[in-house]
C-alpha positions in Angstrom: 73.3 124.1 98.3 70.0 123.8 96.4 66.9 123.3 98.6 63.3 122.9 97.6 60.8 124.0 100.3 57.6 122.0 100.0 54.6 123.7 101.4 51.3 121.8 101.4 48.4 124.3 101.5 44.7 124.2 102.1 42.9 127.6 102.1 46.0 129.6 103.2 45.7 132.6 100.8 46.3 135.3 103.5 49.7 133.7 104.4 51.2 133.2 101.0 52.9 136.5 100.4 54.4 136.7 103.9 55.6 133.2 103.7 57.4 133.7 100.4 59.0 136.9 101.6 60.3 135.4 104.8 61.6 132.3 103.1 63.5 134.3 100.5 65.0 136.5 103.3 66.1 133.5 105.3 67.7 131.8 102.4 69.4 134.9 101.0 73.2 134.2 100.9 72.8 130.9 102.7 71.4 128.5 100.1 69.6 128.5 96.8 65.9 127.9 97.3 62.7 127.2 95.3 59.3 127.2 96.9 56.9 124.5 95.8 53.3 124.9 96.9 51.2 121.7 96.7 47.7 123.1 97.0 44.4 121.4 97.8 42.5 124.6 98.4 38.9 125.3 97.7 39.4 129.1 97.9 41.5 131.5 95.9 44.9 130.3 97.4 46.2 129.1 94.0 45.4 132.4 92.4 47.3 134.2 95.2 50.3 131.9 94.8 50.4 132.6 91.1 50.1 136.3 91.7 53.0 136.3 94.3 55.1 134.1 92.1 55.3 136.7 89.3 57.3 139.1 91.5 58.8 136.8 94.0 62.6 137.1 94.6 62.9 133.3 94.5 61.4 130.7 92.2 57.9 129.8 93.2 56.0 126.8 91.7 52.5 125.6 92.1 50.9 122.1 91.9 47.2 122.4 92.4 45.4 119.1 93.0 41.8 118.9 92.1 41.6 115.4 93.6 43.7 115.6 96.8 44.5 111.9 97.2 46.2 111.0 100.5 45.4 114.3 102.3 48.3 116.4 103.5 50.6 113.4 103.4 49.8 112.8 99.8 50.5 116.5 99.0 53.9 116.2 100.6 54.8 113.1 98.6 53.7 114.9 95.4 55.9 117.8 96.3 59.0 115.6 97.1 58.5 113.8 93.8 58.3 117.0 91.8 61.0 119.0 93.7 64.0 120.4 91.7 66.5 119.8 94.6 67.2 116.5 96.3 67.3 118.3 99.7 63.8 119.2 100.6 62.3 121.0 103.6 58.6 120.4 104.4 56.8 123.1 106.3 53.2 124.3 106.9 51.8 127.4 105.1 50.4 129.1 108.2 53.8 130.4 109.4 53.7 128.4 112.7 56.9 126.9 111.3 59.2 130.0 111.3 61.0 130.4 107.9 63.9 132.0 109.8 64.8 128.5 111.1 65.4 127.1 107.6 69.2 127.8 107.7 69.5 125.9 111.0 68.0 122.8 109.4 70.3 123.1 106.4 73.4 123.7 108.6 72.7 120.5 110.6 72.2 118.5 107.4 75.5 119.8 105.9 77.4 118.0 108.7 76.9 115.0 106.5 75.8 112.3 109.1 72.0 112.4 108.8 69.2 111.8 106.2 66.5 113.7 108.1 66.6 116.8 110.3 63.5 117.3 112.5 62.5 120.7 113.8 61.3 119.7 117.3 59.0 121.5 119.7 60.2 119.3 122.5 64.0 119.2 122.1 66.4 121.6 123.8 64.8 125.0 124.2 62.0 124.4 121.7 58.5 125.4 122.6 54.9 124.6 121.6 53.5 128.0 122.4 51.6 128.2 119.2 49.2 125.5 120.3 45.9 127.3 120.9 45.1 126.1 124.5 46.1 123.7 127.2 43.8 121.0 125.8 45.7 121.0 122.5 49.0 120.9 124.4 47.8 117.8 126.2 46.6 116.2 123.0 49.9 116.9 121.3 51.9 115.5 124.2 49.7 112.5 124.6 49.8 111.6 120.9 53.5 112.0 120.8 53.9 109.7 123.8 51.6 107.1 122.2 53.5 107.3 119.0 56.9 106.8 120.6 55.6 103.9 122.7 54.4 102.2 119.5 57.7 102.7 117.7 60.3 102.6 120.6 63.2 101.7 118.3 62.6 103.7 115.1 61.7 106.8 117.2 64.1 106.5 120.1 66.1 109.6 119.0 63.1 111.6 117.9 61.3 113.8 120.5 58.7 115.2 118.0 57.6 112.6 115.4 54.4 114.5 114.9 55.9 117.7 113.6 55.3 118.8 110.1 58.6 120.8 109.9 61.6 118.8 108.7 64.3 118.5 106.2 64.8 115.2 104.2 67.2 114.0 101.6 64.8 112.4 99.2 67.5 110.2 97.7 67.5 108.3 101.0 63.7 107.7 100.9 61.9 105.2 98.8 58.8 107.3 97.9 57.1 104.3 96.2 57.0 102.4 99.5 55.1 105.1 101.3 51.3 104.9 101.7 50.3 108.4 102.5 47.2 108.9 104.6 46.1 111.6 107.0 48.5 114.4 107.9 51.5 113.0 109.8 53.9 112.4 106.9 57.1 112.5 109.0 55.8 109.5 111.0 55.2 107.7 107.8 58.7 108.4 106.6 60.4 107.3 109.9 58.2 104.2 110.5 58.5 102.7 107.1 62.3 102.8 106.6 65.4 103.2 108.7 66.8 106.8 108.4 69.5 108.7 110.3 67.8 111.4 112.2 68.9 114.6 114.0 66.9 117.3 115.7 67.1 121.0 116.1 64.7 122.9 118.5 62.3 125.5 117.3 59.5 127.7 118.6 56.1 126.7 117.3 54.7 130.1 116.6 51.1 131.4 116.6 49.2 131.1 113.4 49.7 134.2 111.2 46.2 134.2 109.6 43.3 131.9 108.9 41.8 129.1 111.0 43.4 125.9 112.4 42.6 122.7 110.6 42.8 120.6 113.7 39.7 118.5 114.3 38.4 115.3 115.9 38.5 113.7 112.4 42.3 114.3 112.3 42.6 112.6 115.7 40.8 109.6 114.4 42.9 109.6 111.2 46.0 109.6 113.4 44.8 106.5 115.3 44.1 104.7 112.0 47.5 105.7 110.7 49.3 104.5 113.8 47.5 101.2 113.8 48.2 100.6 110.1 51.9 101.5 110.5 52.4 99.4 113.6 50.6 96.3 112.5 50.5 96.5 108.7 47.8 94.8 106.7 46.6 92.9 109.7 45.3 96.1 111.4 43.2 97.1 108.4 42.0 93.5 108.0 41.0 93.6 111.7 39.1 96.9 111.3 37.1 95.5 108.4 36.6 92.3 110.3 35.4 94.3 113.3 33.0 96.2 111.1 31.8 93.0 109.7 31.4 91.5 113.1 29.2 94.4 114.2 27.1 94.1 111.1 26.9 90.3 111.7 25.6 90.9 115.2 23.1 93.5 114.1 21.7 91.3 111.4 21.5 88.3 113.8 19.7 90.5 116.4 17.3 92.0 113.8 16.4 88.6 112.3 16.1 87.0 115.8 13.8 89.8 116.8 11.6 89.2 113.8 11.2 85.6 114.9 13.7 83.8 112.7 15.3 80.8 114.4 18.9 81.2 115.6 20.7 79.0 113.1 19.1 80.5 109.9 19.6 84.0 111.3 23.3 83.2 111.8 23.6 81.8 108.2 22.0 84.8 106.6 24.1 87.3 108.6 27.3 85.3 107.8 26.7 85.2 104.1 26.0 88.9 103.9 29.1 89.9 105.9 31.4 87.4 104.0 30.6 89.1 100.7 30.9 92.6 102.2 34.2 91.9 103.9 35.7 90.4 100.6 34.8 93.6 98.7 36.4 95.8 101.4 39.5 93.7 101.7 39.9 93.9 97.9 39.8 97.6 98.1 41.7 98.5 101.3 43.8 95.5 102.4 45.2 93.5 99.6 44.9 96.0 96.7 48.7 95.9 96.2 48.7 92.1 95.8 45.9 91.7 93.3 48.1 92.2 90.2 50.2 89.1 91.0 47.4 87.0 92.4 44.8 84.9 90.6 41.8 86.6 89.0 39.0 88.1 91.0 36.6 85.2 90.3 39.2 82.8 91.7 40.0 85.0 94.6 36.3 85.3 95.5 35.8 81.6 95.2 38.7 80.8 97.5 37.6 83.4 100.0 33.9 82.5 99.9 34.7 78.7 100.2 37.0 79.2 103.1 34.7 81.5 105.0 31.8 79.1 104.5 33.9 76.2 105.6 34.8 78.2 108.7 31.1 79.0 109.1 30.2 75.3 109.0 32.6 74.8 111.9 31.7 78.0 113.7 27.9 77.7 113.8 27.8 74.3 115.6 30.4 75.7 118.1 28.3 78.8 118.6 25.2 76.7 119.1 27.1 74.6 121.6 28.2 77.7 123.5 24.6 78.9 123.7 23.3 75.6 125.1 26.3 74.8 127.3 27.2 78.2 128.6 23.7 79.5 128.6 24.6 82.8 126.9 22.8 84.8 124.2 23.2 84.1 120.5 24.8 87.6 120.1 27.5 87.0 122.7 28.2 83.5 121.4 28.5 84.7 117.8 30.9 87.5 118.9 33.2 85.0 120.7 33.6 82.7 117.7 34.1 85.6 115.3 37.1 86.8 117.4 38.6 83.3 117.4 38.2 82.9 113.7 40.0 86.2 112.8 43.6 84.9 112.7 42.7 81.9 110.6 41.0 84.1 108.0 43.9 86.6 107.8 46.5 83.8 107.3 44.4 82.1 104.7 43.8 85.3 102.7 47.5 86.4 102.9 48.9 83.0 102.0 46.3 81.5 99.7 43.7 83.9 98.3 46.3 86.6 97.3 49.3 84.4 96.8 51.3 85.2 93.7 50.6 82.9 90.8 54.4 82.2 90.4 55.8 81.4 93.9 59.4 80.3 93.0 61.0 77.2 94.7 60.9 78.2 98.4 59.6 75.6 100.8 56.0 76.0 102.1 57.3 76.6 105.6 59.6 79.4 104.4 56.9 81.0 102.4 54.5 80.9 105.4 57.0 82.5 107.7 58.1 85.2 105.2 54.5 86.1 104.2 53.2 86.2 107.7 56.1 88.5 108.7 55.6 90.8 105.7 51.9 91.1 105.8 51.1 91.0 109.5 53.8 93.3 111.1 55.2 95.4 108.2 56.8 97.8 109.0 57.2 96.5 112.5 60.3 96.3 114.7 62.0 93.4 116.4 
């Protein structure tokens, strides 16, 4: 069997030679292997990879990305796309994923009943001893539990969806459907499409050299990734809306503090956030729908008109809440912004970014299909 081992690297120069040597030794007489490094480093890692490749006992290739789009997940997708073999194994470059376990992943795949073989720290006699301390163990366990809770069907047979060590038959994966972000690419693969999965336990080893890349930022990226996977476009739309709501409240507060009457303050804040939200939605929410939708001027006109119509309704309601409930302008504005969220999302999904050529489906059918596709993709029933 031919296997491409995809290794995304970021400043892992001290580990390259040892990794290549151990992979070659593990594959010898078991399967044909090539090592494909996808490197986003800012140090001399690519130089070291090229040096090792000249005398390596197995083929070693390098893709160095000057613009590392999609982070580690993007690097893995680039490696899967460029691999020579259809059977690919993804592993880290720090040797916490032992190369000696590669034959076990291949042997399980060769049974012929799965598309993905996950090397799990939490199955059978697997261990997570390579995690630096108890806090990282708790974070790992907690994030795994959260992930499985959010995808109880897709991940029901997976104990370690957060691992970066797995085998995948790329012929079973639609790479074009993936939207790589952050560093948990296996989660992206399993959540976006149904795949047959098996697990083999492994011992998560200590880092061979260099420093861990774990950080608070990665934790926040994981939360964003989980939210986007679980709730599709609606989650990103909600994040932008939440940011706009905070900006709206701050503008209202600032203008009110400067002595501007409540209603003019709300109007100014609303117009500023309407324009800002539209620009962010264009870039981060509906970017894949722009090509088939009407032109940007038309899209902006529809969005701006709807949001202002909603504003005409919302401001009197807000004023009524202030006078009837005797609450502050900030709280009243926040309540009405939350209520308006769903209406805005539906209008933008179904009208602003609707394809120019819809076909002959009924309006009701289009509404149901579009809401399902945009709001809960890749969700589960």
